C-alpha positions in Angstrom: 116.6 83.4 75.0 120.2 82.8 76.0 122.7 82.8 73.2 126.1 81.2 73.6 128.9 83.0 71.8 131.5 80.3 72.2 130.8 78.7 68.8 131.5 82.0 67.1 135.3 81.8 67.8 135.5 85.4 68.9 138.9 86.7 70.0 139.9 89.6 72.2 139.8 93.0 70.4 136.8 92.1 68.3 133.4 93.8 68.8 129.9 92.4 68.8 126.9 94.5 67.8 123.5 93.2 69.1 120.1 94.4 67.9 116.9 92.9 69.3 113.5 92.3 67.8 110.6 91.4 69.9 107.2 90.1 68.6 104.1 89.5 70.7 101.4 86.8 70.3 98.6 89.1 69.4 96.4 87.4 66.8 96.2 88.6 63.2 92.5 89.3 63.7 93.5 92.1 66.1 96.2 93.5 63.7 99.0 91.4 65.4 101.5 90.4 66.0 103.2 93.6 67.1 106.9 93.9 66.5 109.5 96.2 68.0 113.1 96.5 67.2 115.9 98.2 69.3 116.6 101.6 67.7 120.4 101.2 68.1 122.5 98.1 68.3 124.3 97.5 71.6 128.1 97.3 71.2 130.2 94.9 73.2 134.0 94.6 73.3 135.4 91.0 73.3 138.1 90.9 76.0 140.3 88.1 77.3 140.0 86.6 80.8 142.9 88.6 82.1 141.6 91.9 80.8 138.1 91.2 82.2 139.5 90.2 85.6 141.5 93.4 85.7 138.4 95.4 84.9 136.5 93.6 87.7 139.3 94.2 90.2 139.3 97.9 89.3 135.5 98.1 89.9 136.0 96.4 93.3 138.8 98.9 94.2 136.6 101.8 93.2 133.8 100.3 95.2 136.0 99.9 98.3 137.0 103.6 98.1 133.4 104.7 98.0 132.5 102.3 100.8 135.4 103.5 103.0 134.3 107.1 102.4 130.7 106.2 103.4 131.9 104.4 106.6 134.0 107.4 107.5 130.9 109.5 107.1 129.1 107.2 109.4 131.9 107.4 112.0 131.5 111.2 111.9 127.8 110.7 112.4 128.4 108.5 115.5 130.8 111.1 117.0 128.2 113.9 116.2 125.5 111.9 118.0 127.6 111.3 121.0 128.6 115.0 121.2 125.0 116.0 120.7 123.8 113.7 123.6 126.3 115.4 125.9 125.3 118.9 124.8 121.5 118.6 124.5 120.9 119.8 128.1 122.8 123.1 127.4 121.6 123.7 123.8 118.0 122.6 124.1 115.7 120.1 122.5 115.0 122.0 119.3 118.7 122.3 118.5 119.1 118.5 119.2 116.2 117.7 116.9 117.9 119.5 114.1 121.1 117.6 114.8 119.3 114.3 114.9 117.5 114.9 111.6 120.8 115.8 110.0 122.3 112.6 111.4 119.3 110.6 110.0 120.0 111.9 106.5 123.7 111.0 106.8 122.8 107.5 107.9 120.3 107.0 105.1 123.1 108.1 102.6 125.5 105.6 104.2 122.8 102.8 104.0 122.3 103.6 100.4 126.0 103.4 99.7 126.2 100.0 101.4 123.2 98.8 99.4 124.8 100.1 96.2 128.1 98.3 97.1 126.3 95.0 97.7 124.3 95.4 94.4 127.5 96.2 92.5 129.3 93.2 94.0 126.4 91.0 93.0 126.8 92.2 89.4 130.5 91.5 89.6 129.8 87.9 90.8 127.3 87.4 88.0 129.9 88.6 85.5 132.4 86.2 86.9 129.9 83.4 86.6 129.0 84.1 83.0 132.6 84.5 82.1 133.7 81.4 83.9 136.2 83.3 86.1 135.2 81.9 89.4 133.7 78.5 90.4 130.4 78.2 92.4 132.2 77.8 95.7 134.2 81.0 95.1 131.0 82.9 94.1 129.2 81.6 97.2 132.1 82.7 99.3 131.9 86.3 97.9 128.2 86.4 98.6 128.6 85.1 102.1 131.7 87.1 103.1 131.1 90.4 101.3 127.6 90.8 99.8 125.5 89.5 102.7 127.3 91.5 105.3 127.0 94.7 103.2 123.3 94.1 102.9 123.0 93.5 106.6 124.9 96.6 107.4 122.7 98.6 105.0 119.6 97.2 106.8 121.0 98.0 110.3 121.9 101.6 109.3 118.5 102.1 107.7 116.9 100.9 111.0 119.0 103.3 113.0 117.9 106.1 110.7 114.3 105.0 111.2 114.8 105.3 115.0 116.0 108.9 114.5 113.0 109.7 112.3 110.6 108.2 114.8 111.5 110.6 117.6 108.6 112.8 118.4 108.9 116.5 117.6 107.9 117.4 121.1 110.6 115.1 122.8 112.4 116.6 125.7 116.1 116.9 126.1 116.4 113.8 128.2 114.5 111.6 125.7 116.7 112.9 122.9 119.9 112.3 124.9 118.8 108.7 125.7 117.9 108.0 122.1 121.1 109.5 120.8 123.2 107.3 123.1 121.2 104.2 122.1 121.6 105.0 118.4 125.4 105.7 118.7 125.8 102.3 120.5 123.7 100.6 117.8 125.9 102.2 115.1 129.1 101.1 116.7 127.8 97.5 116.9 126.7 97.7 113.2 129.9 99.3 112.1 132.1 96.7 114.0 130.1 93.7 112.8 
């Protein structure tokens, strides 16, 4: 059930404590209904619109820092792949395979960061909705301009990591160099999208 707190006349600085009790529909003939109560009440601070907006902006800034760090890691991965493609003939296929698998792990981490950023932004948009901080058009704009591209980037980077993982263990140096060049080109396209 959804409970509206507007009629309570709460003001910023107050706290709300919420405990939940759930009861199932098991018939009495089977020793029902069963009841469960939350062991500890949840505590919520009542804040004003400005304080909430400031908190959401702080979360977005923190998220931007994490995402910038992840994209810098991906940039390093692109450079690493390009260098590896040039050096594979001299260093050998087994060295290149180790480098590729390391790059694959890096890209999966970046993909996860992008996915986490999209999920966090989705939560922020929901909070804005429930606290009436942004109208539907504004929320749709955030989804279209920020969340959807982050999800697409996460998917693209995960696919690239999949290409890395799919390379056969017995690939020769030329196959590895070709794949590394293709992957780094795909990464640049995904990163610049």
